[in-house]
C-alpha positions as CSV (number, residue, x, y, z in Angstrom):
1,M,36.3,16.8,9.1
2,K,35.6,13.2,8.0
3,K,36.8,12.2,4.5
4,I,34.7,10.6,1.8
5,N,35.9,8.8,-1.3
6,L,33.7,8.4,-4.4
7,I,33.7,5.4,-6.8
8,G,31.5,6.5,-9.6
9,S,30.4,10.0,-9.8
10,G,27.5,10.5,-12.1
11,R,24.5,12.7,-11.4
12,V,23.7,11.1,-8.0
13,G,27.3,10.8,-6.8
14,S,28.2,14.3,-7.9
15,T,25.1,15.9,-6.4
16,L,25.5,14.2,-3.0
17,A,29.3,14.9,-2.9
18,R,28.8,18.6,-3.8
19,L,26.1,19.0,-1.2
20,W,28.1,17.4,1.6
21,Q,31.2,19.3,0.6
22,D,29.4,22.6,0.6
23,Q,27.7,21.9,3.9
24,G,31.0,20.8,5.5
25,T,29.6,17.3,6.3
26,F,32.5,15.5,4.6
27,E,35.6,16.5,2.8
28,V,35.6,14.9,-0.6
29,Q,39.0,13.3,-1.0
30,D,39.5,10.9,-4.0
31,V,37.2,10.3,-7.0
32,L,37.3,7.4,-9.3
33,T,35.2,7.0,-12.4
34,R,35.6,5.2,-15.8
35,G,38.5,7.5,-16.8
36,L,40.6,10.4,-15.5
37,A,38.8,12.9,-17.7
38,S,35.4,12.1,-16.2
39,A,36.8,11.9,-12.7
40,Q,38.3,15.4,-13.2
41,H,35.0,16.7,-14.5
42,A,33.3,15.4,-11.3
43,V,36.0,17.0,-9.2
44,D,35.5,20.3,-11.0
45,F,31.8,20.2,-10.3
46,I,32.2,19.2,-6.7
47,G,34.8,21.8,-6.1
48,A,37.0,19.5,-4.1
49,G,38.8,16.1,-4.3
50,R,41.4,14.5,-6.5
51,A,40.8,12.5,-9.7
52,T,42.3,9.1,-9.5
53,G,42.8,6.4,-12.1
54,S,42.5,3.2,-10.1
55,L,41.3,1.8,-6.7
56,A,44.9,1.3,-5.7
57,D,45.5,5.1,-6.0
58,M,42.8,5.9,-3.6
59,R,43.7,6.9,0.0
60,P,42.0,5.6,3.1
61,A,38.8,7.4,4.0
62,D,36.1,7.5,6.7
63,L,33.3,6.7,4.2
64,W,33.2,5.3,0.7
65,M,30.3,6.0,-1.6
66,L,29.7,3.5,-4.5
67,A,27.6,5.4,-7.0
68,V,28.0,2.9,-9.8
69,P,25.4,1.1,-11.9
70,D,23.6,-1.6,-10.1
71,R,25.2,-4.4,-12.1
72,E,28.7,-3.2,-11.0
73,I,28.1,-2.7,-7.2
74,S,29.0,-6.3,-6.1
75,G,32.1,-6.5,-8.3
76,V,33.4,-3.0,-7.2
77,A,32.9,-4.0,-3.5
78,I,34.9,-7.1,-4.0
79,A,37.7,-5.2,-5.8
80,L,37.7,-2.6,-3.0
81,S,38.0,-5.2,-0.3
82,Q,41.1,-6.6,-2.0
83,V,43.0,-3.3,-2.1
84,T,41.8,-1.5,1.0
85,P,42.2,-3.2,4.4
86,A,39.3,-2.8,6.8
87,H,39.7,-1.1,10.1
88,P,37.1,-0.7,12.9
89,A,35.6,2.4,11.4
90,S,35.5,1.2,7.8
91,L,32.1,2.3,6.3
92,A,30.8,2.0,2.7
93,F,27.4,2.4,1.1
94,H,25.9,2.3,-2.4
95,C,23.1,4.4,-3.9
96,S,20.9,1.8,-5.6
97,G,17.2,2.0,-5.0
98,A,16.5,-1.6,-5.9
99,L,19.4,-3.5,-4.4
100,S,20.2,-3.9,-0.7
101,S,23.4,-3.6,1.2
102,E,23.9,-7.4,0.6
103,E,25.6,-6.3,-2.6
104,L,28.5,-5.1,-0.5
105,A,29.0,-8.6,1.0
106,G,32.6,-8.6,-0.3
107,L,33.3,-5.7,2.1
108,K,31.2,-6.9,4.9
109,Q,33.0,-10.2,5.0
110,Q,36.3,-8.2,5.5
111,G,34.8,-6.4,8.5
112,W,33.4,-3.3,6.9
113,K,30.1,-1.8,8.0
114,V,27.9,-1.4,5.0
115,A,24.5,0.2,4.0
116,S,22.5,1.3,1.0
117,A,21.0,4.8,0.7
118,H,18.5,5.8,-1.9
119,C,17.2,9.3,-2.4
120,L,13.7,9.6,-3.9
121,L,14.6,12.4,-6.4
122,S,14.8,12.4,-10.2
123,F,18.4,13.3,-10.8
124,A,18.0,14.6,-14.3
125,N,21.1,16.8,-13.9
126,A,23.3,17.5,-10.9
127,K,22.8,21.3,-10.8
128,D,19.0,21.1,-10.7
129,A,19.1,18.1,-8.2
130,M,21.1,20.2,-5.8
131,I,18.4,22.8,-5.7
132,Q,15.6,20.2,-5.5
133,F,17.2,18.1,-2.8
134,V,15.7,19.9,0.2
135,D,13.1,17.6,1.9
136,T,13.9,14.6,-0.3
137,P,13.0,11.3,1.3
138,C,16.1,9.0,1.7
139,A,15.6,5.3,2.3
140,L,18.3,3.8,4.5
141,E,19.1,0.1,5.0
142,G,22.1,-1.8,6.4
143,D,24.4,-2.0,9.5
144,P,23.4,0.2,12.4
145,Q,26.8,1.9,12.6
146,A,26.7,2.9,8.9
147,L,23.1,4.0,9.2
148,G,23.9,6.3,12.1
149,V,26.6,8.1,10.0
150,L,24.4,8.3,6.9
151,S,21.3,9.5,8.7
152,E,23.2,12.4,10.2
153,A,24.9,13.2,6.9
154,F,21.6,13.3,4.9
155,Q,19.9,15.3,7.6
156,Q,22.6,17.9,7.3
157,I,21.8,18.5,3.7
158,K,18.0,18.5,4.6
159,G,17.2,15.0,3.5
160,H,14.4,13.1,5.3
161,C,15.6,9.7,6.2
162,F,13.5,6.6,6.9
163,P,14.4,2.9,7.4
164,L,13.6,0.3,4.8
165,L,13.9,-3.5,5.0
166,A,16.3,-5.1,2.6
167,K,13.6,-7.5,1.4
168,N,11.3,-4.6,0.4
169,K,13.8,-2.7,-1.8
170,L,12.6,-4.1,-5.2
171,L,9.0,-3.1,-4.6
172,Y,10.0,0.2,-3.1
173,H,12.0,1.1,-6.1
174,A,9.4,-0.2,-8.5
175,A,7.0,2.4,-6.9
176,A,9.5,5.1,-7.7
177,V,9.7,3.8,-11.3
178,F,5.9,4.0,-11.6
179,A,5.8,7.5,-10.1
180,T,8.6,9.1,-12.1
181,N,10.4,7.0,-14.7
182,F,7.3,5.9,-16.6
183,L,5.8,9.4,-16.9
184,P,8.2,10.6,-19.6
185,V,7.7,7.4,-21.5
186,L,3.9,7.8,-21.4
187,Q,4.1,11.5,-22.3
188,A,6.4,10.7,-25.3
189,T,3.9,8.1,-26.5
190,A,1.1,10.6,-26.1
191,D,3.1,13.3,-28.0
192,Q,3.7,10.9,-30.9
193,L,0.1,9.8,-31.0
194,W,-1.1,13.4,-31.2
195,L,1.4,14.2,-34.0
196,D,0.5,11.1,-35.9
197,S,-3.2,11.9,-35.6
198,G,-2.7,15.3,-37.2
199,M,-2.4,17.6,-34.3
200,P,-0.1,20.6,-35.1
201,D,3.2,20.6,-33.2
202,A,2.5,23.9,-31.4
203,I,-0.9,22.8,-30.1
204,A,0.6,19.4,-29.0
205,L,3.1,21.2,-26.8
206,Q,0.4,23.4,-25.4
207,V,-1.9,20.5,-24.7
208,R,1.0,18.6,-23.0
209,E,1.7,21.4,-20.6
210,K,-1.9,22.0,-19.8
211,L,-2.8,18.4,-19.2
212,L,0.3,17.5,-17.2
213,H,-0.2,20.6,-15.0
214,N,-3.9,19.8,-14.4
215,A,-3.3,16.1,-13.8
216,V,-0.6,16.7,-11.2
217,A,-2.7,19.4,-9.5
218,N,-5.7,17.0,-9.4
219,I,-3.7,14.2,-8.0
220,L,-2.2,16.4,-5.2
221,S,-5.6,17.8,-4.4
222,L,-7.9,14.7,-4.8
223,G,-5.5,11.8,-4.6
224,P,-5.0,9.3,-7.5
225,A,-8.4,7.7,-7.3
226,G,-10.2,11.0,-7.1
227,A,-8.3,12.4,-10.0
228,L,-8.9,9.4,-12.3
229,T,-10.9,10.1,-15.4
230,G,-11.3,8.5,-18.9
231,P,-13.1,5.6,-20.5
232,A,-11.8,2.9,-18.2
233,A,-12.7,5.0,-15.1
234,R,-16.3,5.4,-16.3
235,G,-16.6,1.7,-17.3
236,D,-16.8,2.2,-21.1
237,L,-15.2,-1.2,-21.8
238,A,-16.3,-1.2,-25.5
239,L,-14.3,2.0,-26.1
240,V,-11.4,0.7,-24.2
241,Q,-11.3,-2.4,-26.5
242,R,-11.7,-0.4,-29.7
243,Q,-9.1,2.1,-28.6
244,G,-6.7,-0.6,-27.5
245,E,-7.0,-2.2,-31.0
246,A,-6.3,1.1,-32.7
247,V,-3.3,1.8,-30.6
248,S,-2.0,-1.8,-31.2
249,H,-2.3,-1.2,-34.9
250,W,-0.3,2.0,-34.5
251,D,2.3,0.3,-32.2
252,E,1.9,-3.1,-30.6
253,P,3.9,-2.4,-27.4
254,S,1.9,0.8,-26.9
255,G,-1.3,-1.1,-27.3
256,D,-0.2,-3.7,-24.7
257,A,0.6,-0.8,-22.3
258,Y,-2.8,0.8,-23.1
259,R,-4.7,-2.4,-22.2
260,A,-2.7,-3.0,-19.0
261,L,-3.1,0.5,-17.8
262,S,-6.8,0.5,-18.6
263,H,-7.1,-2.6,-16.5
264,L,-5.4,-0.9,-13.6
265,A,-7.6,2.1,-14.1
266,S,-10.7,0.0,-13.9
267,I,-9.5,-1.5,-10.6
268,L,-8.7,1.9,-9.1
269,A,-12.1,3.2,-10.2
270,A,-13.9,0.3,-8.7
271,R,-12.1,0.8,-5.4
272,Q,-13.0,4.5,-5.4
273,Q,-16.7,3.7,-6.1
274,K,-16.8,1.1,-3.3
275,R,-15.2,3.6,-1.0
276,S,-17.7,6.3,-1.9
277,S,-20.7,4.0,-1.4
278,H,-19.8,3.4,2.3
């Protein structure tokens, strides 16, 4: 069985490593994080591997996964290239959605085959992510040799792989941010507005569940444009202005967000109206 080493093993790294270990795709070998305690915690979750304290302690492997924050990828790649000599089968990838495999230039210059792989899943915690991973789209980009290995590996854990150009990664990841990362922010803002307007806590929780459930159901059934409602969608610009001013008085950044999103809602509604008229 091919061996994989992990540098960084948060929710994404731990989830993928556990899935591959359980499936028999890879044998998890060495795990390096910010400290031995966190590395051991990852090893315990994965059910395999050895916690290590430095790059120099890590043994050669068939594949290296760099599941570190975006800002650290390039530096980790350079450090790895300095302690681990490349051989014809040296493969490494990182898990960033926004950055391309060019972040691994330090390894590529030493003869490594490199790639980036991003799974379109909200990894809120590793246990839930393992259950939710089936049919998750996985965007792959990089050297053909690395992509071949990764494509097969993700397919074995029931991921759906698709190719992505390096130049498009920032926009691709921004779409994921809009689709998932902003939703909790918007809901937290709505929750606070309801509470500050005098709605009882219990009713606010009930309204949150009902509106979110119905909104998602409508989007899945009708598409975003068909599911759009509200003052901007119906062209009530006077109300949009008054409401935007009220929200700004409550919290200026939230008011800015209200106006920006209302503008986007107006554009979406206009497109839908134009489409319906044809």
